[in-house]
Every structure is written in structure tokens, then in C-alpha cells.
N, C-alpha and C positions, 0 to 999 in steps of 0.2 A: 611732745610731738608738735603741738601748736607753736611753741616757741621756736622750734627748729624750722618750721615752715615759714616764719615771718620773713626771713631773708629772701627766700625763693619768691614769696609773694611780691615783695617790693621790687625785686629785680625783673621778674617775668610776668607777673599777673596784676598789674596796677589797674584794676577795673574800678572806675568811679562808683561811689555809693549809689548813684542813680541807676547804674546797671543792675544792681541787685533788685531794686524796686521794680524795674521793667521786667526782669526775668520772673519775679514773683507774680507779676500780672499775666504771665503766660506768653510773653513776647519771645520770639525766636532770637537766637544769637545774631543772625544776619540783620534783623530789624533793629536790635539794640546797637550794634556797631554802626549802622547807618545813622541812627538818631544822635549818638554820642560823638560821631566823627572819628571813630576808631576803625582800624583794619579788622577784618573778620578773624584773623589769627590772634588778635589781641583779646577778643571776647570768647575764649574757649570755655567749655564746661568746667575744666579744672580751675580756671581763673575766677569764674563765678562762684564755684564752691568755696574757694579760699576767701573770697571777698565776703561772702555770707557768714562764713565761720568767724572771720575777724569781727563782724558786727555782733554776732550772737555770743561770742566768748564771755563778755561781762555778765551774761544772764544764764550761763550754763547750769549753775546751781539751782536756778529758778524753773528750768524747763519741766521737771516733774510736777511742780505746783501748777504750771500752765496746763499740763495734761489733766490734772485733777480738776482744775477749774472748768475746763471744757467738758469733761465727763459729767460734771455737776450741772451742766446746762448754761454756763456763762459764755456769752459770745466772745469771739476773739478780740473784737474792738474793746470790750470791757476789760479783758485781761491786759491788753496792750496799754490801755490808759492807766491801769493800776500799777504797772511796772515801768511806766514812762518809756515805752519803746514803740517803734512803728508796728502797726498791725501785721504787715507782711512778714516781719521777722518771726512773729508768733506762728504764722502759718508755715513758714519754712522749717522752723524747729520741730513742729509737730507732724507735718505732712510731707516735708521735702518739697522739691520743685514741682510745679504743676506741669502737665503735658505741654510739649512744645509744638505739636502739630498746628500749623497755622489755621486759623479760622477767620471768617470775615470780620468778626469783632476784634480779634487780636491784631489784625494788620491794618484796620481801618485808619487809625491815627497816622501811621506812617504813610499809608497810601494817599491819604488826603493831603498831607504835607508835600509829598513829592508831586502829586497831580497839580496842586496850586502853584508849585514852582516851575511848572511847564514840562515835567518829565513825561516821556511817552509810556504807553502801557507796558511794553516789553521791559523797559528799564525799571518800572515800578515793580513788576512781578519779580525780577531778579533781586531787587533790593529787599523785598519783604519775604523772599524765600518760597515763592510758589511759582508754578508754571504760568505762562501767559494765557494758555487755554483755560486754566482754572480761574484766573482772575477775570477773564471775559465771561465765563460761565456764571460766576457770582454776580457780576454786573447785570447780565441778562435776567437772572432769577430775581434780582432785587434784594439779595442778601447783603450786598455791598453797594453803597451809593457814593459816587465821586462828584463833587460840585465845586465850582459852578460848571455849567454845561459848556462843552466845546462844540462848535458848529463847523462842519466840514464844508468844502467848496461845493459839493453836490447839494448839501442841505441848504446852502445859501441860495443857489439857483432855484431850488424848489420853493423856498420860503417867499422869495420875491418875484417868482415867475419869470426869471431871466433865462435866456439861452446861454449856451456855453460861450459863444462869441461875445455876448454882451457882458458876461461875467469877466472875461479877459479884458475887455475894453474898460470896464469900470475899475479894474485893478490897475491897469496902466495909467488911467486918468487920476487915480488917487481917490475916487469915490469910495471904493472899498479899500480900506487901509491894508498895510502889510500884515500878513498873518501873525497871530500871537505865538504860533509854534508850529510844529510839524516839519515836514520836508518839502522840497520843491514840488514834488508830485502829489503829496498828501498834506496840504496845509490845513490849519484850523484856526478859528477865532473864538475868543470867549463870547458867551452869550451877551455880556455887557457891551462888548465892542459892536456886535451886530445890532443890538437895540439902539445904540448911539447913532449908528449910520442910518437906521430907519427913521429916527426922530429928527435928524438934522439935514440929511441929504436926499432922502427919497420921498418927496412931497407930492409927486405926481402919480396918481393911482389910476389904473385902467378901470373904466366903468363896467367893462364886460367880465373880466376875470380877476380883478383886484391886484394885478401885477404892479409893482412899484418902481418908478423910474426917477432919474435925477433931474430930468428936464421935461418941459412940455413937448419939445420936439421929439424926444425919445419915446414919450408916451404915444404921440401921434404915429410915429413909425411902427411901434408895436401894434397898435390897433389896426393900422392898414395892412400889416403883414399877417396878423393872427386872426383878425375878426372881420375881414372883408372878402 
């Protein structure tokens, strides 16, 4: 049966070896396809099953010994080392695939990669196979962390004590650089970008409220407007 399936595997289910390892780690097929640059239809359960079988076939006669070894208290890592095979193949042979329900831990690597590439939360949620609401809930709860921090336009004005009009002026003047991502109405900047602006362009601080301005004239206008 295995020999007969090889042709089908090569024609329809050419999943890279890395895909088996990712699936054995509990990653969902959507996450695997995104990381490997494959279409979702290419990483089907049947494709992963055949790919794993192809890797396990040379060890089929050894699987009963693997079971005995585990029952005797030997860890999977030790069994894998003894038979010179990856540990995840031992787990697949003895336990099958792990559950695929996404968890914060199972999607964190993919989510971080997409986040750092500038993807928006909705697109990240779609890629890792969860709803946008679930992803936001994990972030609020602290079970998932995405770094570095993104700073919204509202947060910029709050951090530096600017009015909306001053925020717009500084963007037009280039004091605040073009956003690192987002949309026209919901832009954002990386924390590093905002820190760089603060360190190089905003050297005039209001003595009353600590607001930071790009010029002494701007600080004086702010103090006269807000504090007199």
C-alpha cells in the first residue's frame, strides 16, 4: 500500500520535511502553509499523513521497540537518539498527531514573524487560523505578546502632549516621520521610531506639563495657550 501511495505523494502531496516537524509541534495547517510559502490546499491532512509515513517507513519494524522503551520509562529523546531519528517522528509513530486547536503558544512564532513584517492584526489572525477577536483577547490577557510595540497616532499625541493640529503639523513638516504601517486613518509607528524622534527632534520640554516640542517657539506657544 505504501509503495502504491508514493506516486500519489509525489504528484499531489509534496509537503517538505519541515512541514512534518511543524505539524508535530502542534502547528495548524494554515500556519504551516504560511511559514513554508505554500497554498493552504497544498498542506492538507492527507499530505501531512503521507509525508510523515514516508519518513517513518524505514523505522516501521522498530516502532514496537519504541513503545516498549517508552513503557519502560525511557524518554522519547533517548529513543530517538538510539535509533538516530528525530524525536518528533517517535511521537508521531506512538501518539499520532497532536491536537491542532490553535493556542497562544502554538501561533506565537508565526504571529511574531508577521507582526514584525508589518502585518495588521486581522491579517495575522487569518494567517494563523484564529479569529481577530480571539487574537485581541490573547493580547489583552497577556497570554500572547507581540513585540516591538506599535504606537498609534493618538498614543503619540498623548505621549508628547500634542494637540491633534500640532500632530498634523509635525507630520507635514517631517518632524514625525511617515508611519511605519497601518492605514491613512489608522497609522502606527514602531516604538524605536518614536524614541528616535524624541531623542533627536523634541528637545524643548514644557516646564509645566512636560510636553515636548521641536522648537523653542513651539514650546512658548504651547505654554501661552495651555498654561496662561
